[in-house]
Legacy VTK file of the C-alpha trace (Angstrom):
# vtk DataFile Version 3.0
C-alpha trace
ASCII
DATASET POLYDATA
POINTS 335 float
7.113 -8.989 -66.150
10.098 -7.846 -64.108
9.366 -4.121 -64.484
5.896 -4.809 -63.825
7.179 -6.779 -60.615
9.306 -3.942 -59.449
6.518 -1.457 -60.021
4.222 -3.605 -57.669
6.985 -3.728 -55.051
7.887 0.112 -55.253
4.005 0.787 -55.245
3.535 -1.714 -51.782
6.567 0.126 -50.326
4.766 3.552 -50.833
1.348 2.474 -49.586
3.194 0.765 -46.274
5.024 4.512 -45.685
1.585 6.202 -46.582
-0.162 3.789 -43.776
2.421 4.083 -41.125
2.628 7.803 -41.773
-0.790 8.129 -40.788
-1.248 5.247 -37.769
1.909 7.832 -36.199
-0.644 11.146 -36.416
-2.557 10.406 -33.842
-0.655 13.612 -32.359
-1.088 16.091 -34.761
-3.275 19.101 -34.558
-6.274 19.315 -37.086
-4.516 21.118 -39.560
-1.637 18.496 -39.707
1.185 20.628 -39.164
2.032 20.628 -35.360
2.062 17.609 -33.114
0.328 17.974 -29.992
1.770 16.944 -27.035
-0.625 15.492 -24.481
0.128 15.029 -21.033
-1.656 13.230 -17.948
-2.491 15.160 -14.709
-4.030 12.797 -12.152
-5.388 13.609 -8.744
-7.864 11.711 -5.848
-10.590 13.765 -5.152
-14.112 14.386 -7.166
-14.556 16.985 -10.113
-16.409 18.947 -7.765
-13.325 19.686 -5.768
-11.283 23.014 -5.951
-8.449 20.660 -6.881
-10.544 19.896 -9.883
-10.664 23.988 -10.103
-6.767 24.435 -9.703
-6.085 21.442 -12.231
-8.469 23.366 -14.901
-6.544 26.735 -14.357
-3.554 24.695 -14.893
-5.071 23.091 -18.026
-6.227 26.380 -19.271
-2.889 28.455 -18.386
-0.669 25.617 -20.318
-2.732 24.999 -23.259
-3.497 28.735 -23.995
0.308 29.829 -23.741
1.172 26.654 -26.063
-1.308 27.710 -28.811
-2.532 24.376 -28.240
0.615 22.549 -28.898
0.413 21.291 -25.482
-2.541 19.735 -24.238
-3.460 18.778 -20.636
-5.893 15.298 -19.284
-7.483 15.616 -16.275
-8.206 12.262 -14.118
-10.154 13.300 -11.084
-11.350 10.260 -8.445
-8.088 8.170 -8.476
-8.430 7.125 -11.930
-5.143 7.188 -12.290
-4.779 5.486 -8.864
-3.951 6.155 -5.349
-1.322 9.011 -4.380
1.048 5.835 -4.036
0.223 5.239 -7.709
0.422 8.167 -8.891
3.904 8.993 -7.335
5.173 5.897 -8.951
3.699 6.639 -12.462
5.692 10.089 -11.876
8.717 8.212 -11.486
8.306 6.159 -14.621
6.679 9.022 -16.538
3.243 6.833 -17.309
2.299 10.116 -15.402
2.995 13.350 -15.883
1.487 15.425 -13.166
-0.050 14.782 -9.964
-1.460 16.516 -7.235
0.195 14.670 -3.975
1.692 15.473 -0.428
2.094 13.056 2.389
3.127 9.869 0.203
6.235 11.870 -1.121
7.963 10.726 2.416
8.179 7.101 1.243
10.595 8.551 -1.335
12.680 11.686 0.713
11.804 11.064 4.700
12.325 14.696 5.119
9.564 16.183 3.525
7.517 14.118 6.309
8.615 17.150 8.810
5.923 19.533 7.201
3.388 16.652 8.171
4.081 17.115 11.824
0.519 18.219 13.520
0.945 21.619 15.272
4.892 22.078 13.832
3.436 25.414 12.492
1.428 27.699 14.512
-0.042 29.382 11.660
-0.420 30.016 7.854
2.369 32.115 8.236
4.714 29.765 9.865
3.676 27.278 7.011
4.136 30.045 4.383
7.925 30.932 5.920
8.786 27.324 5.584
7.987 25.955 2.237
8.625 29.310 0.219
11.779 29.526 2.105
15.279 28.084 2.202
13.971 25.172 3.935
11.211 24.368 1.488
13.701 24.670 -1.274
15.855 22.173 -0.001
13.518 19.610 0.612
12.120 20.334 -3.011
15.517 19.518 -4.319
16.204 16.567 -2.166
12.365 14.912 -3.208
13.948 15.562 -7.294
17.107 13.704 -6.463
15.716 10.771 -4.372
12.448 10.186 -6.553
12.754 11.686 -9.727
9.437 13.800 -8.632
9.632 17.631 -9.763
7.720 19.638 -7.520
6.446 22.761 -9.142
4.937 24.324 -6.341
2.988 24.003 -3.378
-0.974 24.640 -3.124
-2.637 25.387 -0.178
-5.642 23.460 1.704
-6.163 25.069 4.701
-5.440 23.997 8.189
-6.516 20.323 8.744
-9.687 19.516 11.469
-10.888 16.388 13.106
-14.589 15.170 12.352
-16.205 12.678 14.465
-19.938 10.996 15.629
-19.109 12.783 19.193
-17.762 15.997 19.790
-13.886 16.550 20.613
-12.926 19.157 23.065
-9.956 17.750 25.123
-7.078 15.112 24.940
-9.218 12.968 27.232
-11.923 12.653 24.152
-9.121 11.576 21.400
-7.886 8.333 23.482
-8.426 5.222 21.797
-10.340 6.999 18.834
-10.517 5.062 15.762
-9.297 8.068 13.607
-8.345 7.606 9.581
-5.144 9.300 8.557
-3.241 9.033 5.485
-0.273 6.921 4.960
2.076 9.418 6.904
4.524 8.394 9.306
4.972 11.703 11.146
1.137 11.874 11.928
0.610 8.558 12.506
3.574 9.285 15.492
1.750 12.285 16.659
-1.534 11.168 16.982
-0.233 7.816 18.486
1.388 10.333 21.046
-1.690 11.834 21.737
-3.507 8.856 22.608
-5.561 8.529 19.720
-5.829 5.146 17.634
-4.709 6.361 13.841
-5.270 4.127 11.167
-4.184 4.691 7.661
-7.078 4.176 4.519
-7.226 5.085 1.158
-9.259 8.513 0.556
-11.730 6.570 -1.440
-12.734 4.166 1.445
-13.363 6.671 4.102
-16.767 7.758 3.452
-18.113 4.153 3.361
-15.580 3.642 6.705
-17.060 5.989 8.407
-20.414 5.026 7.276
-20.116 1.435 8.406
-18.108 2.432 11.852
-14.921 0.717 10.777
-13.615 4.073 11.521
-14.548 6.516 14.119
-13.213 10.361 12.881
-10.807 11.290 10.188
-8.889 14.639 9.808
-8.611 16.763 6.715
-8.979 20.702 5.314
-12.488 21.715 5.248
-12.760 21.787 1.467
-11.731 18.379 1.255
-14.129 17.247 3.919
-16.667 19.097 2.092
-15.552 17.706 -1.455
-15.893 14.413 -0.241
-19.167 14.516 1.419
-17.561 13.671 5.099
-20.444 16.137 7.092
-23.422 13.199 5.746
-21.677 10.424 7.873
-20.331 12.471 10.452
-21.876 14.690 13.773
-19.303 16.889 14.563
-16.291 18.808 13.623
-13.750 19.859 16.226
-11.723 22.953 14.900
-8.117 21.786 15.854
-6.308 23.232 12.888
-3.455 20.935 13.319
-2.014 21.247 10.164
-1.488 23.910 7.554
-2.022 21.740 4.864
-0.559 21.774 1.028
-0.563 19.508 -1.796
1.944 19.688 -4.539
1.454 20.049 -8.035
4.418 17.654 -9.399
5.668 16.511 -12.330
7.566 13.459 -13.461
11.058 14.809 -14.103
11.296 11.963 -16.886
8.595 13.850 -18.787
10.178 17.359 -17.775
13.276 16.285 -19.379
11.669 15.682 -22.686
10.742 19.175 -23.088
12.126 21.798 -24.560
13.124 25.230 -22.801
10.345 27.004 -24.032
7.823 23.984 -22.998
9.357 24.003 -19.613
8.636 27.758 -18.986
5.170 27.339 -20.446
4.884 24.565 -17.401
6.706 26.509 -14.771
4.725 30.063 -15.278
1.464 28.133 -15.592
2.311 26.342 -12.367
2.762 29.607 -10.935
-0.484 31.034 -12.343
-2.461 28.027 -11.170
-0.986 28.044 -7.730
-1.936 31.798 -6.830
-5.216 31.076 -8.475
-5.910 27.638 -6.221
-4.346 29.453 -3.335
-7.106 32.762 -3.293
-10.076 30.467 -4.435
-9.167 27.956 -0.956
-9.019 31.115 1.244
-12.370 32.137 -0.015
-14.098 29.325 -0.148
-13.230 27.727 3.551
-15.708 29.652 5.311
-18.095 29.483 2.636
-17.958 25.457 2.707
-17.837 25.068 6.693
-20.930 27.095 6.802
-22.655 25.103 3.626
-22.209 21.667 6.347
-23.208 23.836 9.254
-26.356 24.329 7.403
-27.168 20.589 6.910
-26.384 19.468 10.292
-22.856 19.502 10.994
-22.025 20.725 14.793
-18.775 22.765 15.494
-16.563 22.440 18.599
-13.441 24.603 19.444
-11.246 22.306 21.491
-8.034 24.044 23.214
-5.733 24.063 20.610
-2.859 25.179 23.120
-3.379 21.836 25.017
-3.377 19.988 21.904
-0.352 21.612 20.403
1.654 21.479 23.319
1.157 17.712 23.413
1.874 17.340 19.996
5.282 19.324 19.921
6.656 17.288 22.900
6.399 14.378 20.311
8.107 16.013 17.674
11.647 15.615 18.186
11.484 11.992 18.783
10.420 11.489 15.434
12.366 14.331 13.803
15.614 11.751 15.407
14.128 8.716 12.631
14.301 11.123 9.667
16.357 14.474 9.666
17.043 16.037 13.369
19.163 18.559 12.110
17.012 19.813 9.336
14.517 19.853 11.885
16.285 22.282 14.334
16.639 24.409 11.524
12.739 24.936 10.719
12.385 25.837 14.569
15.247 28.144 14.623
13.435 29.726 11.429
10.155 29.714 13.796
11.346 31.500 16.422
LINES 1 336
335 0 1 2 3 4 5 6 7 8 9 10 11 12 13 14 15 16 17 18 19 20 21 22 23 24 25 26 27 28 29 30 31 32 33 34 35 36 37 38 39 40 41 42 43 44 45 46 47 48 49 50 51 52 53 54 55 56 57 58 59 60 61 62 63 64 65 66 67 68 69 70 71 72 73 74 75 76 77 78 79 80 81 82 83 84 85 86 87 88 89 90 91 92 93 94 95 96 97 98 99 100 101 102 103 104 105 106 107 108 109 110 111 112 113 114 115 116 117 118 119 120 121 122 123 124 125 126 127 128 129 130 131 132 133 134 135 136 137 138 139 140 141 142 143 144 145 146 147 148 149 150 151 152 153 154 155 156 157 158 159 160 161 162 163 164 165 166 167 168 169 170 171 172 173 174 175 176 177 178 179 180 181 182 183 184 185 186 187 188 189 190 191 192 193 194 195 196 197 198 199 200 201 202 203 204 205 206 207 208 209 210 211 212 213 214 215 216 217 218 219 220 221 222 223 224 225 226 227 228 229 230 231 232 233 234 235 236 237 238 239 240 241 242 243 244 245 246 247 248 249 250 251 252 253 254 255 256 257 258 259 260 261 262 263 264 265 266 267 268 269 270 271 272 273 274 275 276 277 278 279 280 281 282 283 284 285 286 287 288 289 290 291 292 293 294 295 296 297 298 299 300 301 302 303 304 305 306 307 308 309 310 311 312 313 314 315 316 317 318 319 320 321 322 323 324 325 326 327 328 329 330 331 332 333 334
C-alpha cells in the first residue's frame, strides 16, 4: 500500500508540473520552441491617423527583424489612457512604447523649451536642434529624470489654429477660448498673446468644440484631419506657430530587460519607422489640407511675423523658470 501511495504522489507531482508548464506557455510560438516577447505600444490618435501608420511600420520592422520573436501590439484611441497615463505606464513598465510629446515636460522641464510657440522659424531650425547636441542633451535628461527613453522624434508638421472665426491678427486672439495640451510653455505664450488657453484631453476636444465649451484649438494638419476637427470648425489660420514632433518613447524598465540583440532590433526599427513617418507626414500634409478645404474648411493666412515677434517677447520669462542657459544655447545655435 505504501508503494502505491508513493507512486500516486509521484504521479500527482508529475501532473502538477505538466499543468504548470502548460500555463506558462502562453508566450510561446506555435512550434513551442521559442518564447515570443509581446510589447505594447499606445497612442491617443485613431486608427486612421498617420501615427497609426508609423506605429504599424515600427511593428512590421521589429517583428520581421526578430523573426517573430518580438511582437508589438498597438493600442490607438487612448486605449492605454491619455498622454500622462501612458507616460506613467512607461515609468513603471506597464506600457512598453508610447507616442507622446509635451507631457514629458512634467518629468523633465527642459524639454518644454521645444514647445515654445515660434521658437523655431522653420523646419530647418527644428531639425537642427532636435537632431543635434541640444536634442541629445534633452533626451539624456528625460531618461535620467523619468526612466523614459526617447528612441526618436517623429515630425508632425507645423501647428495651426482652427476656429469658428477668421484669425488674421493678434486682435483676433484676444480672449479666444483655445484648447491646448497640458504644456506650460504653450500656456505661457498664448496668455502673453492675449488668448484664453485651456487644457483639455484630446479625446474631449471634438465634443468641446461642438458644444462651444471651447472656441478654437491648435494642432498640425494631419492631427486636425485625423480628429475630424474641420467638421466642427469653420476656419484654419496657417499660423505655423510650432514645428511639431512626437516622440517614439520606450520604458527604460522594458529596455533593460532586453538582450543586446533585441535592443539593436528596437533601435533599428525605430530609425526606419521615423524615416517612414517623416516622409509620410511631408507627403500627406498638403493633400489632407486640400481635402478639408473641399469639405468646407476656409483658410486664412495671418501675418506670421507679427505673431512671432509677440510670442518671442514672452520666451525668456518662461525660460527662467525652466533652464535659461539651455534656452540661450538654443538661441545661439539658431543664429
